[in-house]
C-alpha positions in Angstrom: 0.0 0.0 0.0 1.3 3.4 -0.9 0.7 6.9 0.4 1.7 10.5 -0.2 5.2 11.7 0.6 5.6 12.5 4.3 7.0 16.0 4.2 6.5 17.8 7.6 6.2 21.5 7.3 8.6 22.0 10.2 12.2 20.9 10.1 12.3 20.9 14.0 10.6 17.5 14.1 7.1 16.1 13.6 4.6 18.8 12.7 1.3 19.0 10.8 1.5 17.5 7.4 0.3 19.7 4.5 -2.7 17.5 3.6 -5.2 20.2 2.7 -6.6 18.5 -0.4 -10.0 17.0 -0.6 -8.6 13.6 -1.6 -6.9 13.3 1.8 -10.3 12.5 3.4 -10.5 9.2 1.5 -6.8 8.7 0.7 -5.3 5.3 1.6 -2.3 5.7 3.8 0.4 3.4 5.0 -0.6 1.1 7.8 1.5 -0.4 10.7 2.2 -3.4 8.4 4.0 -1.3 5.8 7.8 -0.7 6.2 7.6 3.1 5.8 4.8 3.6 8.3 5.5 6.5 10.8 2.9 6.2 13.6 3.5 9.7 15.0 3.3 11.4 11.6 0.1 9.5 11.0 -1.4 10.7 14.3 -0.6 14.3 13.4 -2.2 13.7 10.0 -5.5 12.8 11.5 -5.3 15.7 14.0 -4.9 18.2 11.1 -8.7 18.7 10.6 -10.0 20.2 7.4 -12.7 23.0 7.4 -15.9 21.4 6.1 -16.3 24.4 3.8 -13.3 23.3 1.8 -14.8 19.8 1.1 -17.5 19.3 -1.5 -20.4 17.2 -0.1 -19.9 14.5 -2.7 -16.4 14.0 -1.3 -17.4 14.0 2.4 -18.7 10.4 2.5 -20.1 9.5 6.0 -19.2 13.0 7.2 -21.8 14.6 4.9 -25.2 15.7 6.1 -26.9 18.4 8.1 -25.7 19.6 11.5 -26.9 18.0 14.6 -25.9 21.0 16.7 -26.7 24.8 16.2 -23.3 25.3 14.7 -21.8 28.1 12.6 -20.7 26.6 9.3 -17.2 28.0 10.0 -17.1 25.8 13.1 -17.5 22.5 11.3 -14.4 20.3 10.5 -13.7 17.0 8.8 -11.1 14.5 9.8 -9.8 11.1 8.7 -9.0 8.1 11.0 -6.0 6.0 11.6 -6.1 2.6 10.0 -7.3 0.0 12.5 -7.3 -3.8 12.2 -10.9 -4.1 13.2 -12.2 -1.2 11.2 -13.5 0.7 14.2 -12.3 4.2 15.2 -10.0 4.3 18.3 -11.8 6.2 21.0 -8.8 8.2 22.0 -8.4 9.4 18.4 -11.9 10.9 18.1 -11.6 12.5 21.6 -8.3 14.1 20.5 -9.8 15.3 17.2 -12.8 16.8 19.0 -10.5 18.7 21.3 -8.6 20.1 18.2 -11.9 21.2 16.7 -13.1 22.9 19.9 -9.7 24.5 20.5 -9.7 26.1 17.0 -12.7 28.1 18.0 -11.1 29.7 21.0 -7.6 30.5 19.6 -8.9 33.6 17.8 -10.5 35.2 21.0 -9.0 38.4 22.3 -6.8 38.3 25.3 -4.4 35.6 26.7 -4.6 32.2 25.1 -7.3 30.0 26.6 -6.1 26.5 27.3 -8.3 23.4 27.9 -8.7 22.6 31.5 -11.4 19.9 31.4 -13.3 17.7 29.0 -16.2 15.3 29.4 -17.6 13.0 26.8 -19.8 10.0 26.0 -19.1 7.4 23.3 -22.5 6.8 21.6 -21.7 4.6 18.7 -18.8 2.7 17.1 -17.1 4.8 14.5 -16.1 3.6 11.0 -12.3 4.0 10.5 -12.7 3.8 6.8 -14.9 6.9 6.5 -14.3 10.6 7.4 -15.8 12.1 10.6 -17.6 15.4 10.9 -16.8 17.6 13.9 -19.5 20.2 14.8 -18.6 22.8 17.4 -21.2 24.7 19.3 -20.0 27.9 21.1 -21.8 27.6 24.4 -20.2 30.5 26.2 -17.3 32.9 26.0 -16.8 34.7 29.4 -14.1 36.9 30.8 -12.0 33.9 31.8 -13.7 30.7 30.6 -15.0 29.4 27.3 -17.3 26.4 26.9 -17.7 24.3 23.7 -19.9 21.3 22.8 -18.7 19.0 20.0 -20.4 16.2 18.2 -18.4 13.8 16.2 -20.8 12.6 13.4 -20.9 9.8 10.9 -23.8 8.9 8.7 -25.8 11.8 10.2 -25.6 10.4 13.8 -23.2 11.4 16.6 -20.7 8.8 17.6 -19.3 11.0 20.4 -20.7 13.9 22.3 -18.3 16.1 24.3 -18.1 19.3 26.3 -14.8 21.2 26.7 -13.9 24.1 29.0 -11.0 26.5 28.3 -9.5 29.0 30.7 -7.1 32.0 30.6 -4.1 31.7 32.9 -4.9 32.3 36.6 -3.4 32.0 40.1 -4.9 30.6 43.2 -4.6 27.7 45.7 -1.9 25.1 44.7 -1.3 21.6 46.0 -1.1 18.1 44.4 -0.9 14.4 45.1 2.5 12.9 45.3 3.9 10.7 42.5 4.3 7.1 43.5 7.8 5.6 43.6 8.4 3.6 40.4 11.3 2.6 38.2 12.3 5.2 35.6 11.3 4.6 32.0 14.9 4.0 30.9 15.0 1.0 33.1 11.8 -0.6 31.7 11.5 -2.8 28.6 9.7 -1.4 25.5 6.7 -3.0 24.0 8.8 -4.4 21.2 11.2 -6.0 23.7 8.2 -7.4 25.7 6.6 -8.9 22.7 9.8 -10.2 21.0 8.8 -13.8 21.6 5.3 -13.3 20.1 5.0 -14.5 16.4 4.8 -11.6 13.9 1.2 -10.8 12.8 -1.4 -8.1 12.4 -2.2 -7.7 16.1 1.5 -7.5 17.1 2.2 -4.8 14.4 -0.6 -2.7 15.8 0.6 -3.1 19.4 4.2 -2.3 18.7 4.0 0.4 16.0 1.9 3.0 17.9 2.4 6.8 18.1 2.9 6.5 21.9 5.9 4.8 23.6 4.3 2.9 26.5 6.4 1.2 29.2 4.5 -0.8 31.9 6.3 -0.8 35.2 4.4 -4.0 36.2 4.6 -5.5 32.7 1.9 -5.4 30.0 -1.1 -7.7 29.8 -1.4 -7.9 26.0 -0.9 -11.7 25.7 -0.8 -13.0 29.3 -2.5 -11.9 32.5 -0.6 -10.2 35.3 1.1 -12.5 37.9 -0.4 -10.4 40.7 -4.1 -9.5 40.7 -4.0 -5.9 41.8 -6.3 -3.2 40.6 -3.6 -0.7 39.8 -0.7 -0.2 37.4 1.9 2.4 36.4 2.8 3.2 32.7 5.4 5.6 31.4 4.2 7.3 28.2 5.6 9.8 25.6 5.7 10.2 21.8 8.6 8.6 20.0 9.6 12.0 18.5 9.2 15.7 19.1 5.9 17.6 18.7 5.2 21.2 17.8 5.2 23.6 20.7 1.4 24.3 20.4 -0.2 23.4 23.8 -3.4 22.4 22.0 -1.5 19.6 20.2 0.1 18.4 23.4 -3.3 18.3 25.2 -4.9 16.4 22.2 -2.1 13.9 22.1 -2.3 13.3 25.8 -6.1 12.8 25.5 -5.4 10.3 22.8 -2.8 8.4 24.8 -5.0 8.4 28.0 -7.5 6.0 26.4 -5.0 3.2 25.7 -4.5 1.7 29.2 -7.0 3.3 31.5 -9.1 0.2 31.9 -6.2 -2.2 32.3 -6.2 -2.0 36.1 -9.6 -3.7 36.1 -8.4 -6.5 33.9 -5.3 -7.0 36.1 -7.5 -7.4 39.1 -9.4 -10.2 37.5 -6.5 -12.0 35.9 -7.4 -11.1 32.3 -5.3 -10.2 29.2 -6.3 -8.3 26.2 -6.0 -11.4 24.1 -8.5 -13.4 26.2 -11.1 -14.6 23.7 -13.9 -14.2 26.3 -13.3 -10.5 26.8 -15.6 -7.9 25.3 -14.8 -4.3 26.1 -15.6 -0.7 24.9 -15.1 2.8 26.3 -18.4 4.3 27.5 -17.3 7.8 28.6 -14.1 9.8 29.1 -13.2 12.7 31.4 -9.9 14.6 31.8 -8.7 17.6 33.9 -5.5 19.4 32.9 -3.8 20.9 35.9 -0.4 22.2 34.8 1.7 22.7 31.7 3.4 19.6 30.2 4.9 18.2 27.0 3.8 14.7 25.7 7.2 14.3 23.9 8.7 14.1 27.4 8.1 11.2 29.8 4.9 11.2 31.8 4.0 8.6 34.4 0.4 7.4 34.1 -0.6 6.1 37.6 -3.8 4.2 37.2 -6.3 2.3 39.4 -9.7 0.6 39.1 -11.7 1.3 42.2 -14.7 -0.6 41.0 -16.0 -3.2 38.5 -19.7 -4.2 38.5 -22.7 -4.6 36.3 -20.5 -5.4 33.2 -18.7 -2.1 33.7 -15.3 -1.1 35.0 -14.1 2.3 36.3 -10.6 3.5 35.6 -9.0 6.6 37.2 -5.5 7.9 36.6 -3.0 10.7 37.4 -0.3 11.9 35.1 3.1 13.1 36.5 6.3 14.5 34.9 9.6 12.8 35.8 10.1 15.6 38.4 6.8 14.6 40.1 4.6 17.4 38.9 0.9 16.4 38.6 -0.2 17.6 35.2 -3.5 15.9 34.4 -6.1 13.4 35.8 -8.4 11.0 33.9 -11.5 9.0 34.6 -13.3 6.5 32.3 -16.0 3.9 32.6 -15.9 1.1 30.1 -18.0 -1.9 29.3 -16.1 -5.1 30.4 -17.9 -8.3 29.8 -16.9 -12.0 29.6 -18.5 -14.0 26.9 -20.1 -17.2 28.3 -18.9 -20.5 26.7 
């Protein structure tokens, strides 16, 4: 499979790729099975949303159709998806794209830059990774310090994700934080490639290894085998494999993307389950994040995760993200469907 030349617009590292042509919505790109695949460049590609006004309806595919929100036409964007082995959109991707769409509508406001400080969303339907997604932004409020945005990610005329974002100008006030737990540093932990070196090559392994996020499990991953100790907690170091642009919106979006990868794993650990367990059926139901302090996702962050409850076919995951210096930069909560198929 072939794709367009990957020519970042910034020589300082990975940056937005200049894919502003209509054909990019349906273009076939390299996948993790192709030798030239660059997972971080591919993530930045799908985060580079196209204004819907630049795409003719006949080229919009599943993203065509009337708005489901009272949205200014200038606040509607289209985006493609990363290739996925099962054909369904990765939840973290559509959350990150929704944040980019919302953030674009606050960047032109007067005064200091408003950064996202919280997001809350519900996954409503599975997304089709082979079709474009329409992002409709509703400007709920622009106050002196805060801005609120509602975003619907839409395919085939129906929302697959509904979110609300809040942005804030810089402010002072009370300041304290939880302490970072003591864990090994990322340089002392094996990579996913090293952990899965004994696993035969195949489609699932390609997708696990060649991701835009370098993830290093302090307690070891549970991709192919359950954890030796059934504890409802884990610690994962994460960062991108290359540099990102300085734009804080990009870093927030990439962190939102990464936060969806492992947040439910603590529940699986507690019950002695691995992702490859044929009985397991899982899906994200909602996702919330709070951004506390400045950070960069191209530098190591510790994702300290726990699962305080699992019941009713659902599991709750919570997490805190720390810099290597111990600064708490973000918190995450997600409930997901976790079911075991009966034999």
